[in-house]
gemmi code that builds the backbone of each chain (N, CA, C; Angstrom):
import gemmi

chains = {
    "A": [
        ("MET", (2.128, -17.269, -29.149), (1.512, -16.475, -28.079), (1.920, -17.053, -26.759)),
        ("LYS", (2.163, -16.306, -25.791), (2.508, -16.786, -24.512), (1.289, -17.316, -23.853)),
        ("ASN", (1.406, -18.336, -23.078), (0.282, -19.022, -22.406), (-0.071, -18.138, -21.178)),
        ("PRO", (-1.188, -17.491, -21.164), (-1.507, -16.629, -19.989), (-1.686, -17.343, -18.708)),
        ("GLN", (-1.971, -18.643, -18.876), (-2.216, -19.424, -17.615), (-0.959, -19.923, -16.987)),
        ("ARG", (0.108, -19.740, -17.667), (1.449, -20.122, -17.108), (1.794, -19.240, -15.980)),
        ("SER", (2.015, -19.742, -14.774), (2.271, -18.915, -13.596), (3.502, -19.363, -12.953)),
        ("PRO", (4.645, -18.815, -13.252), (5.850, -19.224, -12.628), (5.833, -18.999, -11.184)),
        ("THR", (5.122, -17.964, -10.677), (4.997, -17.761, -9.271), (3.668, -18.376, -8.848)),
        ("ASN", (3.637, -19.683, -8.605), (2.414, -20.300, -8.014), (2.338, -19.811, -6.621)),
        ("PRO", (1.349, -19.004, -6.238), (1.403, -18.255, -5.061), (1.313, -19.284, -3.791)),
        ("GLY", (0.650, -20.354, -3.927), (0.613, -21.252, -2.771), (1.944, -21.797, -2.421)),
        ("SER", (2.682, -22.390, -3.343), (3.897, -22.968, -3.044), (5.062, -21.933, -2.824)),
        ("LEU", (4.981, -20.805, -3.483), (5.983, -19.840, -3.201), (5.906, -19.279, -1.786)),
        ("ARG", (4.638, -19.028, -1.384), (4.437, -18.521, -0.032), (4.885, -19.458, 1.019)),
        ("SER", (4.567, -20.781, 0.799), (5.043, -21.758, 1.824), (6.472, -22.008, 1.865)),
        ("ARG", (7.104, -21.905, 0.585), (8.618, -22.133, 0.504), (9.274, -20.944, 1.290)),
        ("PHE", (8.720, -19.750, 0.993), (9.310, -18.552, 1.652), (9.166, -18.610, 3.171)),
        ("THR", (7.979, -18.948, 3.576), (7.700, -19.009, 5.024), (8.671, -20.018, 5.676)),
        ("HIS", (8.898, -21.168, 5.049), (9.705, -22.222, 5.653), (11.190, -21.751, 5.727)),
        ("VAL", (11.687, -21.153, 4.635), (13.105, -20.774, 4.658), (13.334, -19.558, 5.637)),
        ("PHE", (12.354, -18.670, 5.662), (12.421, -17.480, 6.483), (12.381, -17.831, 7.908)),
        ("LEU", (11.490, -18.720, 8.274), (11.354, -19.175, 9.698), (12.669, -19.795, 10.171)),
        ("GLN", (13.268, -20.606, 9.287), (14.513, -21.259, 9.616), (15.575, -20.185, 9.860)),
        ("SER", (15.622, -19.089, 8.998), (16.536, -18.036, 9.185), (16.379, -17.319, 10.492)),
        ("LEU", (15.132, -17.118, 10.836), (14.823, -16.434, 12.116), (15.295, -17.290, 13.318)),
        ("LEU", (15.129, -18.535, 13.176), (15.566, -19.476, 14.346), (17.137, -19.400, 14.382)),
        ("ARG", (17.741, -19.328, 13.244), (19.185, -19.242, 13.292), (19.657, -17.953, 13.789)),
        ("ILE", (18.996, -16.818, 13.466), (19.331, -15.517, 14.010), (19.253, -15.570, 15.563)),
        ("ARG", (18.117, -16.125, 15.989), (17.841, -16.226, 17.385), (18.934, -16.978, 18.126)),
        ("LYS", (19.385, -18.057, 17.587), (20.385, -18.891, 18.160), (21.809, -18.217, 18.260)),
        ("HIS", (22.086, -17.473, 17.113), (23.441, -16.860, 17.094), (23.502, -15.541, 17.886)),
        ("ASN", (22.303, -14.954, 18.120), (22.353, -13.775, 18.864), (21.476, -13.899, 20.129)),
        ("PRO", (22.072, -14.546, 21.117), (21.350, -14.717, 22.391), (21.139, -13.382, 23.070)),
        ("THR", (19.961, -13.157, 23.594), (19.773, -11.855, 24.203), (20.235, -11.740, 25.600)),
        ("SER", (21.547, -12.090, 25.713), (22.197, -11.895, 27.070), (22.597, -10.437, 27.172)),
        ("SER", (23.106, -10.156, 28.376), (23.397, -8.726, 28.668), (24.666, -8.411, 27.791)),
        ("SER", (24.519, -7.325, 27.162), (25.703, -6.793, 26.430), (25.929, -5.331, 26.691)),
        ("SER", (27.046, -4.830, 26.287), (27.370, -3.440, 26.644), (26.435, -2.469, 25.818)),
        ("SER", (26.108, -2.868, 24.641), (25.200, -1.936, 23.811), (24.116, -2.606, 23.223)),
        ("PRO", (22.959, -2.680, 24.049), (21.828, -3.369, 23.468), (21.199, -2.744, 22.240)),
        ("HIS", (21.462, -1.476, 22.100), (20.860, -0.828, 20.898), (21.563, -1.342, 19.662)),
        ("ARG", (22.888, -1.476, 19.800), (23.674, -1.966, 18.645), (23.225, -3.365, 18.244)),
        ("GLU", (23.046, -4.179, 19.381), (22.550, -5.560, 19.098), (21.231, -5.509, 18.413)),
        ("PHE", (20.319, -4.614, 18.844), (18.977, -4.539, 18.222), (19.114, -4.186, 16.736)),
        ("LEU", (19.986, -3.256, 16.431), (20.182, -2.803, 14.988), (20.751, -3.938, 14.213)),
        ("LYS", (21.708, -4.575, 14.804), (22.310, -5.703, 14.085), (21.306, -6.806, 13.731)),
        ("ARG", (20.487, -7.099, 14.768), (19.471, -8.142, 14.595), (18.452, -7.711, 13.538)),
        ("CYS", (18.039, -6.441, 13.584), (17.133, -5.862, 12.616), (17.602, -6.076, 11.199)),
        ("SER", (18.854, -5.706, 10.882), (19.415, -5.814, 9.629), (19.558, -7.211, 9.212)),
        ("GLN", (19.889, -8.087, 10.106), (19.930, -9.571, 9.814), (18.587, -10.145, 9.445)),
        ("VAL", (17.481, -9.679, 10.138), (16.147, -10.136, 9.814), (15.834, -9.641, 8.467)),
        ("LYS", (16.164, -8.365, 8.137), (15.712, -7.738, 6.880), (16.441, -8.489, 5.773)),
        ("VAL", (17.720, -8.725, 5.884), (18.491, -9.357, 4.834), (17.982, -10.862, 4.737)),
        ("ALA", (17.610, -11.463, 5.818), (17.166, -12.840, 5.699), (15.781, -12.855, 4.974)),
        ("ALA", (15.027, -11.836, 5.198), (13.645, -11.776, 4.458), (13.928, -11.720, 2.992)),
        ("TYR", (14.791, -10.900, 2.467), (14.991, -10.727, 1.075), (15.640, -11.941, 0.470)),
        ("VAL", (16.605, -12.500, 1.160), (17.406, -13.656, 0.764), (16.492, -14.881, 0.734)),
        ("SER", (15.620, -15.025, 1.748), (14.728, -16.121, 1.786), (13.709, -16.122, 0.589)),
        ("MET", (13.265, -14.954, 0.272), (12.321, -14.856, -0.852), (13.133, -15.239, -2.075)),
        ("ALA", (14.341, -14.684, -2.316), (15.130, -14.958, -3.491), (15.313, -16.558, -3.588)),
        ("ARG", (15.629, -17.100, -2.466), (15.834, -18.622, -2.471), (14.592, -19.381, -2.825)),
        ("ALA", (13.435, -18.809, -2.357), (12.166, -19.591, -2.580), (11.902, -19.435, -4.086)),
        ("VAL", (12.221, -18.266, -4.745), (12.018, -18.159, -6.150), (13.013, -19.037, -6.899)),
        ("GLY", (14.219, -19.109, -6.418), (15.208, -19.877, -7.099), (16.036, -19.038, -8.021)),
        ("THR", (16.728, -19.614, -9.042), (17.675, -18.949, -9.911), (17.011, -18.615, -11.254)),
        ("ARG", (15.666, -18.876, -11.406), (15.056, -18.689, -12.680), (14.836, -17.230, -13.029)),
        ("ARG", (14.989, -16.319, -12.023), (14.694, -14.894, -12.246), (15.985, -14.173, -11.992)),
        ("ALA", (16.223, -13.132, -12.806), (17.450, -12.344, -12.751), (17.509, -11.645, -11.331)),
        ("TRP", (16.397, -11.099, -10.882), (16.410, -10.389, -9.648), (16.777, -11.323, -8.453)),
        ("SER", (16.289, -12.503, -8.474), (16.548, -13.444, -7.332), (18.025, -13.884, -7.368)),
        ("ARG", (18.576, -14.058, -8.674), (19.950, -14.386, -8.750), (20.775, -13.304, -8.219)),
        ("ALA", (20.489, -12.022, -8.559), (21.234, -10.873, -8.090), (21.258, -10.793, -6.596)),
        ("THR", (20.024, -11.097, -6.033), (19.926, -10.899, -4.564), (20.869, -11.980, -3.831)),
        ("ILE", (20.785, -13.226, -4.363), (21.573, -14.336, -3.755), (23.036, -14.020, -3.932)),
        ("TRP", (23.388, -13.473, -5.114), (24.826, -13.220, -5.403), (25.307, -12.149, -4.468)),
        ("ARG", (24.506, -11.085, -4.260), (24.838, -9.982, -3.408), (25.005, -10.518, -2.000)),
        ("ALA", (24.146, -11.326, -1.506), (24.180, -11.853, -0.111), (25.497, -12.682, 0.047)),
        ("ARG", (25.827, -13.447, -0.994), (27.046, -14.288, -0.837), (28.282, -13.397, -0.805)),
        ("ASN", (28.325, -12.390, -1.687), (29.489, -11.616, -1.833), (29.558, -10.320, -1.036)),
        ("GLY", (28.392, -9.890, -0.575), (28.311, -8.668, 0.152), (29.118, -8.692, 1.401)),
        ("GLU", (29.057, -9.820, 2.240), (29.727, -9.845, 3.458), (31.204, -9.770, 3.295)),
        ("ARG", (31.692, -10.502, 2.315), (33.181, -10.456, 2.055), (33.636, -8.943, 1.695)),
        ("ARG", (32.825, -8.359, 0.824), (33.138, -7.034, 0.456), (33.099, -6.073, 1.657)),
        ("ARG", (32.027, -6.245, 2.447), (31.901, -5.366, 3.636), (33.091, -5.500, 4.590)),
        ("ASN", (33.463, -6.767, 4.872), (34.547, -6.959, 5.755), (35.877, -6.313, 5.249)),
        ("LEU", (36.111, -6.422, 3.928), (37.349, -5.870, 3.411), (37.433, -4.426, 3.320)),
        ("LEU", (36.180, -3.769, 2.893), (36.274, -2.417, 2.494), (35.583, -1.464, 3.546)),
        ("CYS", (34.773, -2.057, 4.428), (33.938, -1.259, 5.200), (34.625, -0.103, 5.941)),
        ("ARG", (35.473, -0.430, 6.831), (36.158, 0.695, 7.655), (36.922, 1.651, 6.822)),
        ("ARG", (37.713, 1.092, 5.915), (38.621, 1.970, 5.179), (37.883, 2.900, 4.328)),
        ("CYS", (36.861, 2.452, 3.577), (36.214, 3.230, 2.608), (35.010, 4.064, 3.063)),
        ("SER", (34.573, 3.831, 4.278), (33.288, 4.459, 4.658), (33.505, 5.959, 4.721)),
        ("LYS", (34.666, 6.366, 5.225), (34.861, 7.838, 5.199), (34.975, 8.430, 3.908)),
        ("SER", (35.801, 7.776, 3.020), (35.987, 8.422, 1.699), (34.647, 8.296, 0.929)),
        ("ASN", (33.964, 7.184, 1.066), (32.706, 7.060, 0.345), (31.715, 8.138, 0.754)),
        ("SER", (31.669, 8.440, 1.978), (30.570, 9.412, 2.385), (30.965, 10.775, 1.857)),
        ("ARG", (32.235, 11.056, 1.686), (32.626, 12.313, 1.094), (32.177, 12.343, -0.408)),
        ("GLU", (32.536, 11.138, -1.116), (32.210, 11.127, -2.555), (30.771, 11.211, -2.751)),
        ("ARG", (29.975, 10.515, -1.880), (28.527, 10.496, -2.020), (27.959, 11.871, -1.889)),
        ("SER", (28.436, 12.623, -0.929), (27.990, 13.923, -0.656), (28.218, 14.893, -1.884)),
        ("LEU", (29.420, 14.650, -2.502), (29.700, 15.478, -3.703), (28.842, 14.964, -4.857)),
        ("GLY", (28.728, 13.649, -4.975), (28.021, 13.081, -6.074), (26.523, 13.445, -6.099)),
        ("LYS", (25.956, 13.561, -4.879), (24.560, 13.880, -4.750), (24.305, 15.211, -5.270)),
        ("LYS", (25.179, 16.196, -5.075), (24.937, 17.614, -5.600), (24.983, 17.515, -7.084)),
        ("LYS", (25.932, 16.786, -7.631), (26.046, 16.758, -9.136), (24.839, 16.096, -9.679)),
        ("LYS", (24.299, 14.993, -9.107), (23.220, 14.292, -9.652), (21.883, 15.105, -9.626)),
        ("LYS", (21.741, 15.970, -8.652), (20.530, 16.818, -8.753), (20.434, 17.582, -10.011)),
        ("LYS", (21.554, 18.227, -10.379), (21.555, 19.028, -11.524), (21.214, 18.254, -12.751)),
        ("LYS", (21.855, 17.050, -12.841), (21.625, 16.125, -14.050), (20.095, 15.773, -14.137)),
        ("LYS", (19.512, 15.499, -12.968), (18.098, 14.993, -12.946), (17.212, 16.134, -13.612)),
        ("LYS", (17.455, 17.395, -13.279), (16.606, 18.419, -13.784), (16.746, 18.453, -15.291)),
        ("LYS", (17.875, 18.289, -15.845), (18.063, 18.350, -17.336), (17.310, 17.151, -17.914)),
        ("LYS", (17.415, 15.955, -17.244), (16.844, 14.777, -17.816), (15.326, 14.944, -17.867)),
        ("ARG", (14.775, 15.498, -16.918), (13.280, 15.647, -16.883), (12.850, 16.523, -18.053)),
        ("ASP", (13.607, 17.587, -18.394), (13.228, 18.454, -19.474), (13.349, 17.715, -20.761)),
        ("ASN", (14.417, 16.984, -20.937), (14.609, 16.322, -22.231), (13.762, 15.113, -22.528)),
        ("GLU", (13.687, 14.181, -21.498), (13.063, 12.912, -21.636), (11.608, 12.995, -21.187)),
        ("GLU", (10.709, 13.114, -22.149), (9.385, 13.160, -21.764), (8.671, 11.790, -22.051)),
        ("HIS", (9.416, 10.785, -22.449), (8.827, 9.511, -22.774), (8.674, 8.804, -21.378)),
        ("GLY", (8.089, 7.612, -21.445), (7.924, 6.836, -20.248), (9.298, 6.296, -19.644)),
        ("PHE", (10.345, 6.392, -20.370), (11.620, 5.781, -20.039), (12.389, 6.741, -19.040)),
        ("ALA", (11.777, 7.821, -18.622), (12.541, 8.767, -17.744), (12.707, 8.136, -16.368)),
        ("HIS", (11.896, 7.246, -15.926), (11.995, 6.657, -14.637), (12.682, 5.286, -14.717)),
        ("GLU", (13.208, 4.953, -15.909), (13.769, 3.635, -16.079), (14.989, 3.530, -15.113)),
        ("LYS", (15.831, 4.479, -14.909), (17.031, 4.346, -14.153), (16.672, 4.285, -12.668)),
        ("LYS", (15.613, 5.015, -12.233), (15.168, 4.857, -10.825), (14.758, 3.415, -10.588)),
        ("LEU", (13.974, 2.983, -11.508), (13.525, 1.541, -11.347), (14.658, 0.525, -11.372)),
        ("GLN", (15.642, 0.769, -12.149), (16.811, -0.084, -12.214), (17.546, -0.186, -10.891)),
        ("LYS", (17.533, 0.996, -10.265), (18.177, 0.909, -8.882), (17.328, 0.220, -7.825)),
        ("LEU", (16.004, 0.211, -8.024), (15.065, -0.362, -7.061), (15.104, -1.911, -7.151)),
        ("VAL", (15.156, -2.392, -8.374), (15.058, -3.832, -8.575), (16.414, -4.486, -8.575)),
        ("PRO", (16.746, -5.488, -7.813), (17.990, -6.087, -7.838), (18.486, -6.636, -9.110)),
        ("GLY", (19.704, -6.183, -9.399), (20.193, -6.624, -10.756), (19.674, -5.777, -11.864)),
        ("GLY", (18.872, -4.820, -11.591), (18.237, -3.972, -12.604), (19.116, -3.223, -13.542)),
        ("GLU", (20.307, -2.879, -13.069), (21.164, -2.059, -13.860), (21.773, -2.751, -15.026)),
        ("ALA", (21.716, -4.117, -15.009), (22.165, -4.827, -16.098), (21.168, -5.264, -17.096)),
        ("MET", (19.911, -4.790, -16.883), (18.776, -5.236, -17.721), (18.419, -4.229, -18.763)),
        ("ASP", (17.892, -4.736, -19.889), (17.301, -3.768, -20.916), (15.881, -3.462, -20.456)),
        ("PHE", (15.223, -2.474, -21.121), (13.952, -2.024, -20.558), (12.874, -3.122, -20.512)),
        ("CYS", (12.832, -3.890, -21.532), (11.854, -5.000, -21.598), (12.045, -5.977, -20.431)),
        ("CYS", (13.273, -6.480, -20.242), (13.509, -7.355, -19.143), (13.226, -6.725, -17.804)),
        ("LEU", (13.566, -5.476, -17.680), (13.391, -4.732, -16.416), (11.889, -4.714, -16.033)),
        ("LEU", (11.044, -4.424, -16.997), (9.616, -4.395, -16.716), (9.054, -5.742, -16.335)),
        ("ASP", (9.570, -6.784, -16.958), (9.116, -8.182, -16.726), (9.592, -8.550, -15.258)),
        ("GLU", (10.836, -8.314, -14.990), (11.394, -8.688, -13.707), (10.712, -7.857, -12.573)),
        ("THR", (10.413, -6.564, -12.889), (9.758, -5.719, -11.901), (8.343, -6.236, -11.520)),
        ("ALA", (7.659, -6.702, -12.469), (6.298, -7.269, -12.140), (6.403, -8.490, -11.253)),
        ("HIS", (7.395, -9.371, -11.559), (7.563, -10.583, -10.721), (8.058, -10.181, -9.289)),
        ("TYR", (8.988, -9.181, -9.328), (9.520, -8.760, -8.070), (8.529, -8.196, -7.119)),
        ("ILE", (7.558, -7.337, -7.727), (6.538, -6.840, -6.988), (5.601, -7.809, -6.331)),
        ("LYS", (5.252, -8.873, -7.145), (4.346, -9.908, -6.681), (5.027, -10.645, -5.493)),
        ("CYS", (6.378, -10.914, -5.594), (7.105, -11.637, -4.519), (7.196, -10.720, -3.293)),
        ("LEU", (7.408, -9.363, -3.430), (7.451, -8.527, -2.416), (6.178, -8.453, -1.638)),
        ("ILE", (5.038, -8.443, -2.279), (3.756, -8.474, -1.683), (3.572, -9.714, -0.809)),
        ("THR", (3.895, -10.834, -1.404), (3.880, -12.144, -0.594), (4.778, -12.063, 0.615)),
        ("GLN", (5.922, -11.487, 0.422), (6.921, -11.492, 1.470), (6.304, -10.638, 2.627)),
        ("VAL", (5.763, -9.451, 2.272), (5.212, -8.539, 3.311), (4.012, -9.238, 4.024)),
        ("LYS", (3.129, -9.977, 3.283), (2.096, -10.676, 3.930), (2.540, -11.759, 4.970)),
        ("VAL", (3.500, -12.440, 4.522), (4.009, -13.585, 5.391), (4.718, -12.993, 6.570)),
        ("MET", (5.521, -11.944, 6.383), (6.230, -11.374, 7.610), (5.225, -10.806, 8.523)),
        ("ARG", (4.189, -10.137, 8.010), (3.076, -9.553, 8.932), (2.383, -10.687, 9.715)),
        ("SER", (2.115, -11.711, 9.006), (1.346, -12.861, 9.667), (2.291, -13.533, 10.701)),
        ("ILE", (3.569, -13.640, 10.406), (4.540, -14.176, 11.461), (4.644, -13.274, 12.654)),
        ("ALA", (4.678, -11.940, 12.398), (4.762, -11.054, 13.472), (3.501, -10.985, 14.360)),
        ("ASP", (2.348, -11.121, 13.596), (1.054, -11.183, 14.402), (1.074, -12.515, 15.206)),
        ("PHE", (1.535, -13.573, 14.638), (1.506, -14.948, 15.264), (2.465, -14.835, 16.527)),
        ("TYR", (3.663, -14.368, 16.409), (4.594, -14.199, 17.528), (4.054, -13.262, 18.629)),
        ("SER", (3.297, -12.312, 18.264), (2.918, -11.325, 19.269), (1.690, -11.676, 19.986)),
        ("LEU", (1.149, -12.851, 19.709), (-0.045, -13.328, 20.422), (0.335, -13.725, 21.863)),
    ],
    "B": [
        ("MET", (1.393, -16.949, -32.518), (2.816, -16.932, -32.218), (3.564, -16.406, -33.371)),
        ("SER", (3.280, -16.945, -34.613), (4.025, -16.634, -35.784), (3.813, -15.171, -36.142)),
        ("SER", (2.555, -14.722, -35.932), (2.300, -13.231, -36.265), (3.155, -12.305, -35.329)),
        ("ARG", (3.249, -12.693, -34.166), (4.044, -11.780, -33.214), (5.530, -11.868, -33.560)),
        ("ARG", (6.041, -12.991, -34.054), (7.368, -13.087, -34.390), (7.693, -12.283, -35.581)),
        ("SER", (6.723, -12.323, -36.604), (7.040, -11.596, -37.780), (6.934, -10.091, -37.469)),
        ("ARG", (5.995, -9.656, -36.544), (5.936, -8.274, -36.197), (7.211, -7.847, -35.598)),
        ("SER", (7.689, -8.643, -34.672), (8.938, -8.181, -34.018), (10.106, -8.102, -34.968)),
        ("ARG", (10.153, -8.988, -35.979), (11.226, -8.889, -36.918), (11.148, -7.682, -37.768)),
        ("GLN", (9.840, -7.284, -38.110), (9.659, -6.088, -39.004), (9.899, -4.814, -38.270)),
        ("SER", (9.659, -4.733, -37.004), (9.840, -3.534, -36.172), (11.206, -3.259, -35.909)),
        ("SER", (11.469, -2.321, -34.941), (12.777, -1.792, -34.768), (13.883, -2.727, -34.653)),
        ("SER", (15.076, -2.242, -34.957), (16.274, -3.155, -35.009), (16.726, -3.486, -33.592)),
        ("SER", (16.205, -2.745, -32.604), (16.646, -3.073, -31.252), (16.072, -4.409, -30.762)),
        ("GLY", (15.076, -4.942, -31.467), (14.471, -6.204, -31.144), (13.399, -6.187, -30.183)),
        ("ILE", (13.043, -5.032, -29.580), (11.931, -4.942, -28.656), (10.809, -4.278, -29.352)),
        ("SER", (9.536, -4.937, -29.501), (8.553, -4.363, -30.185), (7.681, -3.495, -29.237)),
        ("ASP", (7.080, -2.495, -29.816), (6.129, -1.598, -28.963), (5.063, -2.382, -28.211)),
        ("ASP", (4.563, -3.416, -28.975), (3.494, -4.265, -28.406), (3.935, -4.940, -27.064)),
        ("GLN", (5.195, -5.378, -27.135), (5.682, -6.066, -25.936), (5.700, -5.109, -24.730)),
        ("ILE", (6.276, -3.858, -25.095), (6.317, -2.877, -24.032), (5.042, -2.442, -23.502)),
        ("ILE", (4.020, -2.323, -24.413), (2.656, -2.014, -23.928), (2.097, -3.090, -23.068)),
        ("ASP", (2.348, -4.321, -23.526), (1.813, -5.411, -22.710), (2.424, -5.450, -21.315)),
        ("LEU", (3.755, -5.256, -21.252), (4.430, -5.233, -20.023), (4.022, -4.141, -19.090)),
        ("VAL", (3.820, -2.943, -19.695), (3.368, -1.735, -18.877), (1.977, -2.061, -18.288)),
        ("SER", (1.142, -2.623, -19.126), (-0.224, -2.843, -18.713), (-0.240, -3.912, -17.547)),
        ("LYS", (0.697, -4.929, -17.756), (0.824, -5.885, -16.628), (1.210, -5.346, -15.299)),
        ("LEU", (2.174, -4.348, -15.394), (2.604, -3.664, -14.242), (1.499, -2.901, -13.663)),
        ("GLN", (0.728, -2.215, -14.507), (-0.407, -1.332, -14.117), (-1.414, -2.157, -13.276)),
        ("GLN", (-1.553, -3.437, -13.599), (-2.610, -4.248, -12.809), (-2.075, -4.558, -11.428)),
        ("LEU", (-0.840, -4.547, -11.197), (-0.252, -4.784, -9.878), (-0.377, -3.601, -8.967)),
        ("LEU", (-0.335, -2.359, -9.511), (-0.284, -1.181, -8.623), (-1.633, -0.855, -8.106)),
        ("PRO", (-1.780, -0.770, -6.786), (-3.061, -0.620, -6.139), (-3.816, 0.664, -6.525)),
        ("GLU", (-3.040, 1.771, -6.611), (-3.737, 3.075, -6.926), (-4.298, 3.139, -8.319)),
        ("ILE", (-3.502, 2.720, -9.208), (-3.990, 2.802, -10.619), (-5.087, 1.840, -10.957)),
        ("ARG", (-4.952, 0.664, -10.293), (-5.973, -0.397, -10.504), (-7.288, 0.089, -9.972)),
        ("ASN", (-7.233, 0.858, -8.918), (-8.639, 1.334, -8.338), (-9.266, 2.367, -9.169)),
        ("ARG", (-8.393, 3.146, -9.869), (-8.992, 4.256, -10.706), (-9.733, 3.674, -11.907)),
        ("ARG", (-9.298, 2.553, -12.335), (-9.977, 1.826, -13.511), (-9.906, 2.717, -14.769)),
        ("SER", (-8.899, 3.511, -14.956), (-8.806, 4.268, -16.166), (-7.726, 3.606, -17.068)),
        ("ASP", (-8.050, 3.583, -18.370), (-7.165, 3.082, -19.303), (-6.056, 4.174, -19.765)),
        ("LYS", (-6.446, 5.458, -19.465), (-5.637, 6.508, -19.919), (-4.519, 6.892, -18.990)),
        ("VAL", (-3.696, 5.907, -18.665), (-2.523, 6.108, -17.791), (-1.271, 6.025, -18.622)),
        ("SER", (-0.417, 7.062, -18.579), (0.797, 7.063, -19.378), (1.833, 6.101, -18.807)),
        ("ALA", (2.694, 5.676, -19.712), (3.762, 4.762, -19.237), (4.611, 5.399, -18.189)),
        ("ALA", (4.851, 6.694, -18.324), (5.648, 7.457, -17.286), (5.025, 7.450, -15.865)),
        ("LYS", (3.652, 7.490, -15.962), (2.902, 7.551, -14.703), (3.037, 6.080, -14.008)),
        ("VAL", (2.929, 5.119, -14.905), (2.986, 3.771, -14.430), (4.363, 3.427, -13.781)),
        ("LEU", (5.424, 3.906, -14.453), (6.769, 3.672, -13.976), (6.962, 4.455, -12.657)),
        ("GLN", (6.454, 5.623, -12.625), (6.592, 6.432, -11.372), (5.859, 5.784, -10.232)),
        ("GLU", (4.631, 5.349, -10.475), (3.861, 4.638, -9.411), (4.490, 3.377, -8.984)),
        ("THR", (5.155, 2.718, -9.906), (5.830, 1.355, -9.670), (6.967, 1.713, -8.653)),
        ("CYS", (7.780, 2.732, -8.997), (8.938, 3.089, -8.108), (8.425, 3.405, -6.787)),
        ("ASN", (7.343, 4.247, -6.706), (6.798, 4.573, -5.320), (6.294, 3.359, -4.629)),
        ("TYR", (5.698, 2.499, -5.339), (5.141, 1.234, -4.671), (6.239, 0.360, -4.188)),
        ("ILE", (7.289, 0.239, -4.946), (8.380, -0.619, -4.453), (9.065, -0.037, -3.261)),
        ("ARG", (9.178, 1.329, -3.286), (9.763, 1.984, -2.148), (8.908, 1.701, -0.848)),
        ("SER", (7.553, 1.806, -1.070), (6.670, 1.625, 0.096), (6.752, 0.234, 0.561)),
        ("LEU", (6.901, -0.777, -0.326), (7.018, -2.156, 0.107), (8.319, -2.290, 0.867)),
        ("HIS", (9.399, -1.757, 0.374), (10.650, -1.882, 1.159), (10.563, -1.294, 2.550)),
        ("GLN", (9.830, -0.200, 2.633), (9.688, 0.484, 3.832), (8.860, -0.531, 4.817)),
        ("GLU", (7.853, -1.110, 4.213), (7.124, -2.069, 5.068), (7.973, -3.244, 5.586)),
        ("VAL", (8.816, -3.766, 4.703), (9.692, -4.822, 5.075), (10.626, -4.295, 6.167)),
        ("ASP", (11.146, -3.079, 6.147), (11.907, -2.532, 7.177), (11.183, -2.507, 8.507)),
        ("ASP", (9.952, -1.999, 8.438), (9.189, -1.952, 9.710), (8.928, -3.288, 10.271)),
        ("LEU", (8.550, -4.245, 9.444), (8.241, -5.569, 9.892), (9.528, -6.231, 10.468)),
        ("SER", (10.673, -5.963, 9.806), (11.908, -6.545, 10.334), (12.209, -5.971, 11.717)),
        ("GLU", (11.975, -4.743, 11.944), (12.145, -4.186, 13.284), (11.205, -4.921, 14.307)),
        ("ARG", (9.996, -5.040, 13.875), (9.005, -5.566, 14.785), (9.342, -7.099, 15.071)),
        ("LEU", (9.789, -7.842, 14.029), (10.211, -9.235, 14.248), (11.495, -9.342, 15.104)),
        ("SER", (12.396, -8.415, 14.905), (13.604, -8.565, 15.741), (13.297, -8.230, 17.194)),
        ("GLU", (12.380, -7.263, 17.485), (11.934, -7.072, 18.892), (11.307, -8.359, 19.335)),
        ("LEU", (10.427, -8.976, 18.647), (9.725, -10.147, 19.104), (10.636, -11.264, 19.304)),
        ("LEU", (11.672, -11.374, 18.491), (12.677, -12.442, 18.681), (13.395, -12.248, 20.005)),
        ("ALA", (13.724, -11.021, 20.235), (14.450, -10.744, 21.499), (13.578, -11.031, 22.750)),
        ("ASN", (12.336, -10.808, 22.637), (11.429, -10.920, 23.796), (10.899, -12.366, 24.031)),
        ("SER", (10.877, -13.080, 22.956), (10.325, -14.540, 23.072), (11.324, -15.372, 23.907)),
        ("ASP", (10.740, -16.121, 24.781), (11.606, -16.825, 25.758), (11.938, -18.276, 25.241)),
        ("SER", (10.972, -19.004, 24.982), (11.294, -20.363, 24.784), (11.675, -20.640, 23.356)),
        ("ALA", (12.679, -21.488, 23.201), (13.137, -21.827, 21.852), (12.228, -22.983, 21.345)),
        ("GLN", (11.659, -23.738, 22.360), (10.726, -24.829, 21.951), (9.522, -24.275, 21.226)),
        ("ALA", (9.024, -23.132, 21.696), (7.895, -22.554, 21.081), (8.179, -22.228, 19.600)),
        ("ASP", (9.366, -21.802, 19.341), (9.722, -21.488, 17.933), (9.672, -22.709, 17.082)),
        ("VAL", (10.168, -23.833, 17.641), (10.243, -25.073, 16.866), (8.872, -25.513, 16.617)),
        ("ILE", (8.025, -25.410, 17.573), (6.617, -25.873, 17.404), (5.904, -25.044, 16.392)),
        ("ARG", (6.114, -23.765, 16.478), (5.480, -22.787, 15.510), (5.991, -23.073, 14.079)),
        ("ASN", (7.279, -23.357, 13.995), (7.886, -23.647, 12.761), (7.222, -24.915, 12.097)),
        ("LEU", (7.027, -25.888, 12.927), (6.388, -27.133, 12.392), (4.930, -26.781, 12.005)),
        ("LEU", (4.174, -26.006, 12.741), (2.847, -25.649, 12.464), (2.694, -24.916, 11.133)),
        ("MET", (3.744, -24.023, 10.863), (3.704, -23.214, 9.631), (3.913, -24.066, 8.448)),
        ("GLN", (4.655, -25.181, 8.586), (4.876, -26.055, 7.529), (3.531, -26.715, 7.009)),
    ],
}
model = gemmi.Model(1)
for chain_id, residues in chains.items():
    chain = gemmi.Chain(chain_id)
    for i, (resn, *xyz) in enumerate(residues, 1):
        res = gemmi.Residue()
        res.name, res.seqid = resn, gemmi.SeqId(i, " ")
        for name, pos in zip(("N", "CA", "C"), xyz):
            atom = gemmi.Atom()
            atom.name, atom.element = name, gemmi.Element(name[0])
            atom.pos, atom.b_iso = gemmi.Position(*pos), 0.0
            res.add_atom(atom)
        chain.add_residue(res)
    model.add_chain(chain)
structure = gemmi.Structure()
structure.add_model(model)
structure.setup_entities()
């Protein structure tokens, strides 16, 4: 029997670890993006927004460490995502947008058929796989386990971000 | 422990027992705010998965909104010293 008292996410230390790492990331973002006059302040704002968002997810993954598949996937994506983006971004964006618009139309038809056929609880498995980092490589059992842990960590992340935002806005 | 191991060996060849899935689905159910408030045991696995997807999406949306708010606050805050002090306080 699994020990029910075993809690890999000890909420006290996870929360403080995440807060520490995330605050350091925020300071770094602030240093590297000085709010001096620029030609496009809106672009600067969007860039900073996405940096903060990525920092939040990566900070939580780092606080969790490598013992969870979703945190490993997040850290891996962060390390390799920038390289991929720099290489492929401009060239593929146009072609990808065309492929996605075609793919979306095809996917809608497939979804309707799937709903008719699969009336078990596993019909939403693929949706869930896309939402949880690294989910596409997991079997159903692991996916459920990782999802439960991921949700707990997301809740902590949101609480800490909200308290930081409230603290800064005082 | 041994009884569960023997059960899993006897059940499907895929290696995942129904009991495990039921346990995991009920564990997820406890985390979802809507289903937890209803306090009904008669929630199908499909419903739990659907609510899980919706809940994760709403959490992602909250993270997006909070990131916007934080990046605005970062832009507006003047002193870097205040950041350092706050950082120390948070520790």
